[in-house]
N, C-alpha and C positions, 0 to 999 in steps of 0.2 A: 610343021617344025618338028623335027627331027631328035628324036632325046636320046642322051648318051650318059651312060654311064662315069660315074664322078671318078677320077683313080683313089679318094678317100672307100669308095661304097666297091670300089670293084678290091681294095685291098681286106675288107671287114668280108664281102664277098668268100675271097679264097680264105680266111680262117675259116669263119667256119666250115666251109666244106672240110677243110684238113680237117676239124676237127672231130666235124661228124662219121670225119672215115675211121679218125681213130678209136672214138666211142662204140662202132659197128665194134670193129675189132674189140672192143672190152666186151661190149655184150654175147659176142663171141664166146669170148673167154666163162665168164655169168654163166649163158645156156651149156656149155660142155662140162666145166665143174658139176652143175646139179643135174646133169643125164649123169654122170656118170657118180653121184651120190643116189642114182638106181629113181631121183625125182623127173617127175612128166607134167605137162598139162594140166592133166586131168585131176592131177595129186594136189595143185591147186587153184582145180575149179572151185568155185561156192557151190555144195549141195546142197539139196533141202533139211539130208540128213542131218549136216554139221560134222558128218565124216572126217573129214581135209581140217575143220577146224582147226586144229591142234599143230601144223606144218601151215597155215595159215600167217592165225596168231606172230612164230615163230619168222616170219615173211615180213609179219608191220614191225616185229617188235625190231630186226634188222632198220627198216627207213625209216624209222622216229629214232633211230640210235644216231642217224647221220642230219636229224635236224638241228638246230639250237634247241640250248638247253632252255630260253625262251619261252619256244614252240614247245619244246617235252615239260613243262610242269605245269604248261596253259592244257596241253593234253592232261593230263594227271587231276588237272580240278573239276568239283561239283561241273557242271552245267549250271547250277543254279544258284550258284555265288559266285560268275560274270557278269558285271556289265555288258550292255548290249555291243558294243564293240571287241570285247575278247568274245562276247558266244560268236560272231561272225569271223572273228582271227581262228578259233577253236573251231569250227564250223568246215574254216576251210582246210585247217593242215587232217581233220578227220580224212577231206573228199579229195585233197595229198594221199592219203596212205592210199585210199583207195585207187589210185589211180595208178600210181604206181606200182601196185600189186598186180594192178590189169598191167600196167607195159611187164612186167616178166613176166607174165602169164603167157602173155600173147609172144612174145619173144621166144617163149619154149616150145608154144604150138607153133609159131615159123620156122623154127631150127627142124624141130621135129619134122615137121612138113618137107623139107627142104631137106632130111634127114632119106625120108624114107623116098624123095620123088629120086632121088644120088642114085641111092639102091635100089632100083630099076619096079618099089613095091606101091609105086602110085603114078598116074599120068601127069604127066607134068605139065598139058597144054601140046604139048603135038600130037595127041589123039593113041602115043604109041604106047605099050607096059611092054619094060623085061620081062621074059621069062627063068631071069636067072637065081630069083632066090628060091633060099632054101625055102619045103616046107614046113618049118620051125617057126622062117622070118614069115611064112605065110601066116601060119598060125598068131602067131606075137601079134602082128599089127590086125586079128579077128577081136585078138582079145583086148585090145587097142579101142578097138568100134561100139564092141558091148560093154563097153567100164564107159565110154563117153554120154553112151544112149540109156546105158540104163542109171546115170547118170543125173539125166535131165527128166527123168522119168519121174510121175507124179502120183501119185494116190497109186500107191503098188498095192496085191493084195501079200505081198511076202517080204519077206523081212532085205528091207530091200539093204541096207548094211551088212548083216553077214552075207548076202551071195556077192557083193560089191570086192568084201572081203574072200571070200572064197577062191572070186576069180585073178583075187592078184596074186592069194595065193597058187593058182595054177602056172598062173604067168611066169613066178617067178621060179617054179616050178621046171618050166621050157627051155633050155635053153638059149641065147637067140645068138644067135650064132653072125 
């Protein structure tokens, strides 16, 4: 038996694809705007040192502001005072916050990767890498790698927070041409 997509399903699929394309354009605007603010995926990544918590809290606050007032009120309530259903709803809302924060971080990471590939700083899967990048851009990329590795480091025998701050300071001093 041969299956055929109904006219209604075709309409829904086409509309969804159009919406998806519009949404991707919006995500590009979001990542461009955050990048213009100097915010990278590393800045939003959760660290054991808690260094990124202020920025993560700001993004979470923005996410919560998009929720219905009922959901916002539920998040403000002490979990001990909630009934079983409300506890489940609060947990789902908290998970949604985490999922959306992760989505923002992943979109930023993808935009950063795409920018590096476009700039020839990273292999784009063809096995070829352009060497037209300036030395300063290469240094910036290496500092990003160092920051990412430091953020994953556990039980460091040195002041990890201070080290990350210093590297970010050095990164800021080097022009990203």
